[in-house]
N, C-alpha and C positions, 0 to 999 in steps of 0.2 A: 664235757660237751666239746665239740669239735671248735678248733679256734680258728680255722679257715674255711670260709664259705665255700671256696671251689671244691674242697675236698669233702664237703659236707651232704648228709643225706638231703638237706633242704635243696642245695644246688642240683643234685640228681633227680628230684622231683617235681621240678619246675615244668609246667605244662604249657602246651601250645593255647593260644587264646581261644581257638574253636574247641578246646576240650572243656573250657571252663563255662558254667552257666547252661549247661545241657541238662534238660529237665529229664529225670528218670521216668522210664515207662510207668511205674507205679503210680507216680505224680501226675502224669499226664492223662492216666485214666480216670482221675478224681477232677479233670478238668483245670489242672494248674497250668497257666501258661508261662512262657519264659520271663515276661515282665513280673508275674506274680511270684515266680521262683526268686527272683531280684529282690522283690520287696519283702519277703519273709526274711532272706539273708540280711537285708538292712536292717529290718525290724528288730531281729534277734541280736544283732550287733550292739544295737542301743539297749536291749535288755541286758546283755552281758556287762556293758559299760556301766549302767545305772547300778546293777548287783554290785559291780566292783567297787563302785563309790560307798556304797554302805559298808562293806567288809574291809575298805581302805587297804587295796592292794597297789602296787607300783604300775605305770603305765604299760611296762614291759609285759607283765602278767596279763594284762588286757589284750595286749596286741598278740601275744601267742594264743591265748583263748581264741580270739576271734579267727585267729589262721587256723587253728585246729578244726573250728566250726565250719569254716568254708571249704576246708580240704575234706572233711567228711562228705559233704554234699557233690564232690566230685565223684564219689563211688557208692554213696547209699542214698536212698530216697527218703524224702520226708514222712512218706507214709509209715516207712518201715521204723527210722530213726525220728522219733518227735522231737522238733527243734525246741519246745518248750521245755524238754528235758536235756537234750543234748548241750544247749546253752549253758546252763549253770555246771553242768557235768564238764565242759570243756574249761570252765573257769576254774574248777575244783583241780583238775589234771593240771592245767597251766601253773596253778600256784605251787604244786609239788615240783614240778619240773624247773620252775625259776626260783625254788628255794625260798618262796614265801608263803608256806603252805597255809590254807584256809580250811577250817574244819568243815566237815559236810553239814553237820548240825547248824552251824552259823549260816550257811548258805540256805538251808531249808527255812531258817527263822525269817531271815529277811526276804525270801520270796514270798512267804505267806504275809510278811508286813506289807511288801509292794503291790501284790496283787490281789490282796484282800479276799472277797468271796469268790473269785474266778477258779473254780475247781480244775479248769485244764491246766493251770500253771502250779497247782499244789502237789508236791511231791514229798516223799519221806526220804530219809537217810539210805535206807536200802535201795530205793530206785536209782540215787546217783551212784551208789557203789557198784550196782550191776550195770548201769549204763558206761560206767568207767572201764570195765572189762571190754565191753562192745567197742568203746571208742578205741581202746588200744589195739584191738583187732583190726578195726576198719582203718586205722592209720599205719597198720603193720608195723607198729611199735617204733616208728620214727617220728622222734618227739623234738629234735633239734629244729629251733627256729632262729634264723638271723633277722634282724630288723633294720630299717632305714635310720634309726635314730643315731647310733654313734658315727656311722660315716657322715651323715648330716652335718653334725658339730664339727668333725675333722674338715670336711670340705669347706664349711663356712669360714673356719678359722684360715684355711689355706687361700681363700678367696678374698680375705679381709672385710668380710661383710657380716661379722658377727651380729650386728644390730638388727639383721634380719632373722635372728634365731628364734624368736617367738612366734613370728608370722609363719615361716618355713616348717616349725614343729607342728603347728596346727594344721598346715596342709598334710603333712604325714600322717597325723591323726586320723584325717579324714579319709585317707588312702584305704584304711582298713573298712570301710563302708562300701568298698569294691573288691574285687579279686585280684588285684595288682600283684600283692605278695605272693601269690600262687603262679606268677607268670614270669615277673622279671627280677632279677637281682636287686637286693635292697640298695646298694649303692645306686643303681639307676633311677630307682624311685626318689631317693635323697636328691640327685641331680636335677631331677625333674621338678620337685619341689622347689629348689633354689631357683631354678629358671624361672619358673611362675612369679615367685616372689621378687626376684630382681627386675622381672618386666614391670609387674604391678607398682612397685616401689621406686621405679625409674632408677635402677642401679645398672651401669654398663658393664655386664660381665662377658661380653663377646670373647675379648683376646684371652681370658682365663679359660674359657670352654674350649677355645682353639688350642690352647697348651696342654688341655687335659687329653686331646686327641680320642675323646669318646664319639660314638656315632650319635650325631646330633638329631638324626631322623627318629631314632629311638626315643631320646628325650623328649623331643617334640610331640611324638605320638602318645607318649604316656601323659605329657602335659595336657594334651587335649582330651584325653579320656578323662583326666581329672575335672578339667573345667566344663566338660559335656555333662558330668554327672551333676555339677553344683547347677547347671542351666536346666537339667532335665527334673531333678528331684526337689529343689529348694526346700530341703528339710529343715525344721526347726533344731538347731543343735542341742537344745535342751529336751523337748519333748519327742523328738524324732517322728515317725509317720503318724499322720492323724488316725485316730481308732475308726472313724467311718470308712477309711480306705483299707486298713490292714485287716479289719475284723472278718469281712466277707472272705478273704483269702484264707485266714487261719480256720475258719468254719469248715473250709474244704478238707482239712486234714482230721484223721481220727485223732481223738482225744485218748490220753495214756496208752498210745500204741506200743 
C-alpha cells in the first residue's frame, strides 16, 4: 500500500465538490432527488456500520468500505448498482484490502439476521462475489484509501491536546456520513475536527494553527460542512435515518438490480 498520500491513487482521485452528489440520469428518471440521493448514502453508511459491528472489524475497515461505497456512486447509478448489495460487498472488499478478511457467508448470515423478512436486503454468497467484480471495475482497481485517524492522533499530540482525542475521533467517524473523504486530503479533515473540538471545548489553538501555516479558509469550510450536517440531519447515532423517511426513497430503486 502506498506510504505517502501525495503519491497515492487516493490523492489523484480527489474530486471537486461539484462533482460529488451528482444524481446519475438513471436515478433521476426514477424520481430520485439530490436530497434523496444523499439520504440513501447516509442510510447505507449506517447499514455498513451496523453490519461491521456484527462481524467485528476495525474502524479502519468500516471507513474504507464507506469510502468505496461513496466513490462508486460518483461513477455509477443506484438503479444499476443496488446499494443494498453494494454496501455489504464494499465491506467484504475493504476487509480484504485492510487485511481483516471477513468471509462472505458471515456477511450473508448477519444481513439475514439484521434485516429479517425484508427480501430486498437478502443476498446469497454468489451475489456478493459477483458484485465484488463489478465494484473492482467501477473503482478502476484503485483500492488504496488514506484516512484522517492517524494524522488526527499525531496532530493532537503535537498541539498538546490529547484530552480531546475521543471527542475529535467521534467527529472524524461522523465525516464518513458525508463525502468529505472524496474531496479533501485526510489531514485537512483531521485538522477541521480538531478545530471544531477545540472551539466547542474552549481550547485556544489559534497560535498552533498559525504555526502550521495551513489554509484556515479550507479548515473552516470543512468545519462548517460538518456542523451544517449535524444541524440539517439530526440523526440518531444508533438508529440512523427513521424508516418512514428512508423507505419511500429506497422503494424508488429496483430490487435486486
